mmJSON file of the N, C-alpha and C atoms, coordinates in Angstrom:
{"data_MODEL":{"atom_site":{
"group_PDB":["ATOM","ATOM","ATOM","ATOM","ATOM","ATOM","ATOM","ATOM","ATOM","ATOM","ATOM","ATOM","ATOM","ATOM","ATOM","ATOM","ATOM","ATOM","ATOM","ATOM","ATOM","ATOM","ATOM","ATOM","ATOM","ATOM","ATOM","ATOM","ATOM","ATOM","ATOM","ATOM","ATOM","ATOM","ATOM","ATOM","ATOM","ATOM","ATOM","ATOM","ATOM","ATOM","ATOM","ATOM","ATOM","ATOM","ATOM","ATOM","ATOM","ATOM","ATOM","ATOM","ATOM","ATOM","ATOM","ATOM","ATOM","ATOM","ATOM","ATOM","ATOM","ATOM","ATOM","ATOM","ATOM","ATOM","ATOM","ATOM","ATOM","ATOM","ATOM","ATOM","ATOM","ATOM","ATOM","ATOM","ATOM","ATOM","ATOM","ATOM","ATOM","ATOM","ATOM","ATOM","ATOM","ATOM","ATOM"],
"id":[1,2,3,4,5,6,7,8,9,10,11,12,13,14,15,16,17,18,19,20,21,22,23,24,25,26,27,28,29,30,31,32,33,34,35,36,37,38,39,40,41,42,43,44,45,46,47,48,49,50,51,52,53,54,55,56,57,58,59,60,61,62,63,64,65,66,67,68,69,70,71,72,73,74,75,76,77,78,79,80,81,82,83,84,85,86,87],
"type_symbol":["N","C","C","N","C","C","N","C","C","N","C","C","N","C","C","N","C","C","N","C","C","N","C","C","N","C","C","N","C","C","N","C","C","N","C","C","N","C","C","N","C","C","N","C","C","N","C","C","N","C","C","N","C","C","N","C","C","N","C","C","N","C","C","N","C","C","N","C","C","N","C","C","N","C","C","N","C","C","N","C","C","N","C","C","N","C","C"],
"label_atom_id":["N","CA","C","N","CA","C","N","CA","C","N","CA","C","N","CA","C","N","CA","C","N","CA","C","N","CA","C","N","CA","C","N","CA","C","N","CA","C","N","CA","C","N","CA","C","N","CA","C","N","CA","C","N","CA","C","N","CA","C","N","CA","C","N","CA","C","N","CA","C","N","CA","C","N","CA","C","N","CA","C","N","CA","C","N","CA","C","N","CA","C","N","CA","C","N","CA","C","N","CA","C"],
"label_alt_id":[null,null,null,null,null,null,null,null,null,null,null,null,null,null,null,null,null,null,null,null,null,null,null,null,null,null,null,null,null,null,null,null,null,null,null,null,null,null,null,null,null,null,null,null,null,null,null,null,null,null,null,null,null,null,null,null,null,null,null,null,null,null,null,null,null,null,null,null,null,null,null,null,null,null,null,null,null,null,null,null,null,null,null,null,null,null,null],
"label_comp_id":["UNK","UNK","UNK","UNK","UNK","UNK","UNK","UNK","UNK","UNK","UNK","UNK","UNK","UNK","UNK","UNK","UNK","UNK","UNK","UNK","UNK","UNK","UNK","UNK","UNK","UNK","UNK","UNK","UNK","UNK","UNK","UNK","UNK","UNK","UNK","UNK","UNK","UNK","UNK","UNK","UNK","UNK","UNK","UNK","UNK","UNK","UNK","UNK","UNK","UNK","UNK","UNK","UNK","UNK","UNK","UNK","UNK","UNK","UNK","UNK","UNK","UNK","UNK","UNK","UNK","UNK","UNK","UNK","UNK","UNK","UNK","UNK","UNK","UNK","UNK","UNK","UNK","UNK","UNK","UNK","UNK","UNK","UNK","UNK","UNK","UNK","UNK"],
"label_asym_id":["A","A","A","A","A","A","A","A","A","A","A","A","A","A","A","A","A","A","A","A","A","A","A","A","A","A","A","A","A","A","A","A","A","A","A","A","A","A","A","A","A","A","A","A","A","A","A","A","A","A","A","A","A","A","A","A","A","A","A","A","A","A","A","A","A","A","A","A","A","A","A","A","A","A","A","A","A","A","A","A","A","A","A","A","A","A","A"],
"label_entity_id":["1","1","1","1","1","1","1","1","1","1","1","1","1","1","1","1","1","1","1","1","1","1","1","1","1","1","1","1","1","1","1","1","1","1","1","1","1","1","1","1","1","1","1","1","1","1","1","1","1","1","1","1","1","1","1","1","1","1","1","1","1","1","1","1","1","1","1","1","1","1","1","1","1","1","1","1","1","1","1","1","1","1","1","1","1","1","1"],
"label_seq_id":[1,1,1,2,2,2,3,3,3,4,4,4,5,5,5,6,6,6,7,7,7,8,8,8,9,9,9,10,10,10,11,11,11,12,12,12,13,13,13,14,14,14,15,15,15,16,16,16,17,17,17,18,18,18,19,19,19,20,20,20,21,21,21,22,22,22,23,23,23,24,24,24,25,25,25,26,26,26,27,27,27,28,28,28,29,29,29],
"pdbx_PDB_ins_code":[null,null,null,null,null,null,null,null,null,null,null,null,null,null,null,null,null,null,null,null,null,null,null,null,null,null,null,null,null,null,null,null,null,null,null,null,null,null,null,null,null,null,null,null,null,null,null,null,null,null,null,null,null,null,null,null,null,null,null,null,null,null,null,null,null,null,null,null,null,null,null,null,null,null,null,null,null,null,null,null,null,null,null,null,null,null,null],
"Cartn_x":[32.548,31.938,31.472,30.788,30.292,31.459,32.51,33.678,34.298,34.413,35.008,34.17,32.859,31.964,32.173,32.312,32.542,33.86,34.89,36.201,36.119,35.406,35.265,34.529,33.452,32.691,33.546,34.311,35.176,36.22,36.809,37.819,37.195,35.991,35.306,35.05,34.525,34.241,35.522,36.604,37.879,38.381,38.296,38.743,37.889,36.581,35.674,35.992,36.171,36.485,37.812,38.804,40.122,40.035,39.291,39.123,38.405,37.374,36.625,37.543,38.368,39.286,40.313,40.848,41.846,41.239,40.033,39.346,39.104,38.722,38.457,39.727,40.865,42.143,42.528,42.348,42.735,41.833,40.522,39.565,39.574,40.22,40.24,41.004,40.425,41.056,42.292],
"Cartn_y":[2.534,2.516,3.929,4.566,5.921,6.89,6.699,7.571,7.446,6.23,6.0,6.694,6.644,7.278,8.793,9.371,10.814,11.193,10.396,10.67,10.584,9.581,9.408,10.599,11.035,12.184,13.44,13.64,14.814,14.81,13.641,13.519,13.823,13.305,13.51,14.997,15.679,17.105,17.903,17.483,18.177,18.068,16.868,16.656,17.471,17.461,18.219,19.711,20.207,21.621,21.987,21.114,21.367,21.393,20.444,20.401,21.653,22.084,23.282,24.498,24.618,25.752,25.709,24.529,24.373,24.739,24.266,24.576,26.075,26.697,28.134,28.9,28.468,29.13,28.95,27.741,27.451,28.193,28.224,28.823,30.349,30.913,32.368,32.981,33.945,34.537,35.358],
"Cartn_z":[-83.906,-85.245,-85.612,-84.673,-84.932,-85.142,-84.358,-84.467,-85.855,-86.349,-87.67,-88.746,-88.588,-89.561,-89.555,-88.365,-88.257,-88.919,-88.69,-89.285,-90.803,-91.303,-92.749,-93.358,-92.717,-93.216,-93.209,-92.133,-92.028,-93.137,-93.392,-94.446,-95.807,-96.03,-97.307,-97.536,-96.512,-96.65,-96.841,-96.176,-96.323,-97.756,-98.327,-99.709,-100.678,-100.459,-101.337,-101.246,-100.037,-99.846,-100.493,-100.342,-100.931,-102.449,-103.024,-104.483,-104.976,-104.261,-104.649,-104.629,-103.597,-103.488,-104.61,-104.88,-105.936,-107.29,-107.547,-108.806,-108.907,-107.795,-107.78,-108.129,-107.598,-107.876,-109.343,-109.864,-111.249,-112.233,-111.954,-112.885,-112.824,-111.811,-111.667,-112.84,-113.533,-114.719,-114.377],
"occupancy":[1.0,1.0,1.0,1.0,1.0,1.0,1.0,1.0,1.0,1.0,1.0,1.0,1.0,1.0,1.0,1.0,1.0,1.0,1.0,1.0,1.0,1.0,1.0,1.0,1.0,1.0,1.0,1.0,1.0,1.0,1.0,1.0,1.0,1.0,1.0,1.0,1.0,1.0,1.0,1.0,1.0,1.0,1.0,1.0,1.0,1.0,1.0,1.0,1.0,1.0,1.0,1.0,1.0,1.0,1.0,1.0,1.0,1.0,1.0,1.0,1.0,1.0,1.0,1.0,1.0,1.0,1.0,1.0,1.0,1.0,1.0,1.0,1.0,1.0,1.0,1.0,1.0,1.0,1.0,1.0,1.0,1.0,1.0,1.0,1.0,1.0,1.0],
"B_iso_or_equiv":[0.0,0.0,0.0,0.0,0.0,0.0,0.0,0.0,0.0,0.0,0.0,0.0,0.0,0.0,0.0,0.0,0.0,0.0,0.0,0.0,0.0,0.0,0.0,0.0,0.0,0.0,0.0,0.0,0.0,0.0,0.0,0.0,0.0,0.0,0.0,0.0,0.0,0.0,0.0,0.0,0.0,0.0,0.0,0.0,0.0,0.0,0.0,0.0,0.0,0.0,0.0,0.0,0.0,0.0,0.0,0.0,0.0,0.0,0.0,0.0,0.0,0.0,0.0,0.0,0.0,0.0,0.0,0.0,0.0,0.0,0.0,0.0,0.0,0.0,0.0,0.0,0.0,0.0,0.0,0.0,0.0,0.0,0.0,0.0,0.0,0.0,0.0],
"pdbx_formal_charge":[null,null,null,null,null,null,null,null,null,null,null,null,null,null,null,null,null,null,null,null,null,null,null,null,null,null,null,null,null,null,null,null,null,null,null,null,null,null,null,null,null,null,null,null,null,null,null,null,null,null,null,null,null,null,null,null,null,null,null,null,null,null,null,null,null,null,null,null,null,null,null,null,null,null,null,null,null,null,null,null,null,null,null,null,null,null,null],
"auth_seq_id":[1,1,1,2,2,2,3,3,3,4,4,4,5,5,5,6,6,6,7,7,7,8,8,8,9,9,9,10,10,10,11,11,11,12,12,12,13,13,13,14,14,14,15,15,15,16,16,16,17,17,17,18,18,18,19,19,19,20,20,20,21,21,21,22,22,22,23,23,23,24,24,24,25,25,25,26,26,26,27,27,27,28,28,28,29,29,29],
"auth_comp_id":["UNK","UNK","UNK","UNK","UNK","UNK","UNK","UNK","UNK","UNK","UNK","UNK","UNK","UNK","UNK","UNK","UNK","UNK","UNK","UNK","UNK","UNK","UNK","UNK","UNK","UNK","UNK","UNK","UNK","UNK","UNK","UNK","UNK","UNK","UNK","UNK","UNK","UNK","UNK","UNK","UNK","UNK","UNK","UNK","UNK","UNK","UNK","UNK","UNK","UNK","UNK","UNK","UNK","UNK","UNK","UNK","UNK","UNK","UNK","UNK","UNK","UNK","UNK","UNK","UNK","UNK","UNK","UNK","UNK","UNK","UNK","UNK","UNK","UNK","UNK","UNK","UNK","UNK","UNK","UNK","UNK","UNK","UNK","UNK","UNK","UNK","UNK"],
"auth_asym_id":["A","A","A","A","A","A","A","A","A","A","A","A","A","A","A","A","A","A","A","A","A","A","A","A","A","A","A","A","A","A","A","A","A","A","A","A","A","A","A","A","A","A","A","A","A","A","A","A","A","A","A","A","A","A","A","A","A","A","A","A","A","A","A","A","A","A","A","A","A","A","A","A","A","A","A","A","A","A","A","A","A","A","A","A","A","A","A"],
"auth_atom_id":["N","CA","C","N","CA","C","N","CA","C","N","CA","C","N","CA","C","N","CA","C","N","CA","C","N","CA","C","N","CA","C","N","CA","C","N","CA","C","N","CA","C","N","CA","C","N","CA","C","N","CA","C","N","CA","C","N","CA","C","N","CA","C","N","CA","C","N","CA","C","N","CA","C","N","CA","C","N","CA","C","N","CA","C","N","CA","C","N","CA","C","N","CA","C","N","CA","C","N","CA","C"],
"pdbx_PDB_model_num":[1,1,1,1,1,1,1,1,1,1,1,1,1,1,1,1,1,1,1,1,1,1,1,1,1,1,1,1,1,1,1,1,1,1,1,1,1,1,1,1,1,1,1,1,1,1,1,1,1,1,1,1,1,1,1,1,1,1,1,1,1,1,1,1,1,1,1,1,1,1,1,1,1,1,1,1,1,1,1,1,1,1,1,1,1,1,1]
}}}
């Protein structure tokens, strides 16, 4: 159960980080 929670958190942070990077690239003038 704890392992699944860690995996879910890691996936969530990865998606957030990827979205932030993508937004940064798109918004760059």
